[in-house]
C-alpha positions, -999 to +999 in steps of 0.1 A: -477-451+804-462-428+780-439-442+753-415-425+732-430-440+702-462-457+690-458-478+659-492-487+640-491-513+620-475-551+627-462-563+595-426-568+586-421-532+581-440-522+615-420-550+637-385-542+621-389-505+625-399-514+660-370-535+667-346-510+653-359-480+675-361-504+706-323-515+701-316-478+703-330-474+737-363-460+730-396-472+746-422-484+722-456-497+717-469-512+685-504-516+674-523-538+650-561-543+642-553-581+640-524-607+650-490-593+643-477-604+609-508-616+598-514-596+565-494-592+533-462-599+550-472-633+559-484-645+524-452-628+507-429-650+487-396-636+504-375-633+472-346-610+485-342-590+450-361-568+429-376-585+400-368-559+376-337-544+389-330-528+356-363-510+359-365-501+394-368-467+407-332-455+416-342-445+451-359-478+456-329-498+442-305-484+465-326-492+494-331-526+483-293-528+478-286-516+510-308-544+526-291-571+505-260-561+519-268-563+555-295-590+554-270-618+566-262-597+596-297-589+602-306-622+602-279-638+621-288-610+653-324-620+649-319-658+649-297-653+680-323-632+695-354-653+688-339-688+684-359-692+651-342-705+620-360-684+593-345-703+565-321-678+549-308-694+522-290-688+489-312-706+461-301-686+432-327-669+408-335-681+373-349-656+347-365-672+319-385-645+302-364-636+271-367-601+271-361-595+309-330-621+305-315-598+282-320-567+302-309-584+336-278-596+319-268-559+306-276-546+341-257-575+358-228-568+333-228-531+342-230-534+377-206-564+382-232-587+393-225-626+390-245-646+364-244-678+346-257-683+311-253-721+311-279-734+335-276-773+348-307-787+344-309-823+359-348-826+357-359-829+320-395-822+332-387-788+338-390-765+309-360-739+312-355-723+279-319-718+265-320-680+266-328-681+306-300-670+329-292-677+368-283-652+393-265-676+416-261-651+444-300-642+454-311-653+487-346-662+497-363-662+531-395-677+545-418-648+557-438-668+584-406-676+600-394-641+598-424-625+612-423-651+641-388-642+647-394-606+648-423-610+671-398-632+696-374-602+694-397-577+699-408-596+732-372-600+747-366-560+738-396-553+762-418-537+734-457-535+744-478-551+718-513-543+713-528-571+690-564-571+677-565-536+687-589-514+666-580-474+668-609-453+670-593-420+675-559-404+669-558-372+690-539-341+675-533-308+691-518-279+673-506-302+647-490-324+672-497-362+682-505-366+717-524-402+720-542-431+705-576-442+716-585-479+711-621-490+705-619-502+741-614-468+755-581-471+766-555-442+755-521-447+748-497-418+751-463-412+730-439-385+721-439-397+684-462-417+661-450-439+633-474-452+608-465-486+591-499-498+582-493-507+546-523-511+523-544-497+550-523-466+556-546-443+538-575-453+558-557-445+591-543-411+578-583-401+569-584-399+608-558-369+608-574-356+576-543-364+555-531-388+526-501-408+513-520-422+482-513-456+490-535-484+475-540-521+478-526-543+449-541-578+455-518-607+450-527-646+450-505-675+455-504-713+455-485-737+476-478-769+458-459-804+467-439-819+437-437-856+434-404-871+422-395-840+411-370-811+428-364-773+420-335-757+435-334-723+423-360-694+421-377-694+388-388-660+376-410-654+343-419-619+343-443-616+372-448-652+380-423-672+401-417-705+416-401-705+450-387-740+464-387-742+502-365-767+522-394-787+531-402-795+495-431-770+492-431-748+462-448-713+461-464-703+430-472-665+425-484-642+420-514-621+406-514-583+408-550-569+410-564-538+414-593-547+432-596-525+464-597-543+497-611-574+483-587-597+501-599-631+489-591-658+466-605-666+432-608-696+410-598-673+381-563-665+397-560-702+406-561-713+371-540-686+358-513-695+383-516-733+374-517-728+336-485-707+341-467-736+361-479-762+335-461-743+309-430-752+330-440-784+344-460-800+320-468-831+340-497-821+360-496-855+377-463-846+395-481-814+411-503-816+443-519-782+451-520-777+490-530-742+496-542-709+482-540-676+497-541-638+490-528-607+504-529-568+498-497-550+489-495-511+495-488-498+460-474-462+455-474-446+421-439-430+420-424-465+426-408-464+458-418-465+497-428-432+517-402-428+546-398-399+570-423-371+586-455-364+574-459-329+565-476-304+586-470-326+617-442-324+640-440-357+654-459-381+632-435-403+607-444-429+580-425-459+567-449-478+541-457-485+503-430-510+497-455-528+472-437-561+461-405-553+483-415-553+520-396-582+533-366-574+511-363-535+520-377-537+556-340-536+573-328-508+554-362-488+557-357-491+594-325-482+596-332-452+573-360-438+594-342-446+628-310-427+619-333-400+610-351-399+642-318-404+662-303-376+642-276-400+628-261-397+595-275-427+571-264-444+540-288-419+519-308-390+522-341-398+537-357-369+520-355-390+488-386-409+503-404-381+522-440-377+515-435-338+510-412-343+481-430-372+464-463-350+466-442-323+446-428-346+418 
């Protein structure tokens, strides 16, 4: 069988892109070297907000805001298709770093964003400094549930899914993609190829002798359970955060480590995360550590994802490099690329994210 599109990469970007294109009537096969949704997307925090909106690349910020605006409808349709509750909740975001609080306050006022400077703290065991601010309209989502829902949605949309499938060759003839060859020897043909392989993108692009200059940045997180203590809002302190879940679990994140493809946890990172948490909740007896994991985020030096066609190839496209915003930016990124592929007017110019444009900056 020959498809309209092959998508390589089964994380949140790959599955959201496949879902968006399938919804427009195209036939799709999606391929991943492991189970879908088992990479960085699965171990993400799921905060639906930029951590430093006042310092975000202007194009990335517009992409983030477009996703935030449409996330409710995106989730409503996805839950309807899949029957899975992805825990899309408005928990609010407390910013407790003094410098970041001031900068976020100015940004919020300039952009007419609701904020609260007097934060109700019903739990004196939690140390929230007086200069902290609350952005009450910030949502979160639970990434593993989101990924399960996307997987179910793709099944219902008759997308062919090739999990645990390694690619041995990408066949190009006269700068035009022709087919994928798997390690099993199976060939999969399509009119177009879309690469959404996250941190592994450049390893894949080597097969067609090009690069997107994307590198992996490891992030480690903890999952803890609090005893007789409740956190209602996300708490952000520079790069660290606490994310409360509906089942009482709390995520503690996250590190940023330039260690290549070493996707493993370390005791050093665990201690760093716990020591930061103890600065907020001093009573260690109230904290039970349940789990510790890591993931590799796809980072681009320019500070925004790469979306659009790959230069010098007629029918190869890319959607990757979202770094810490993959969950947040997935719906808008998928819409932007699909609008381009189907020649529809979109909410912004995709050339702002094109690999050719970024390479010239």
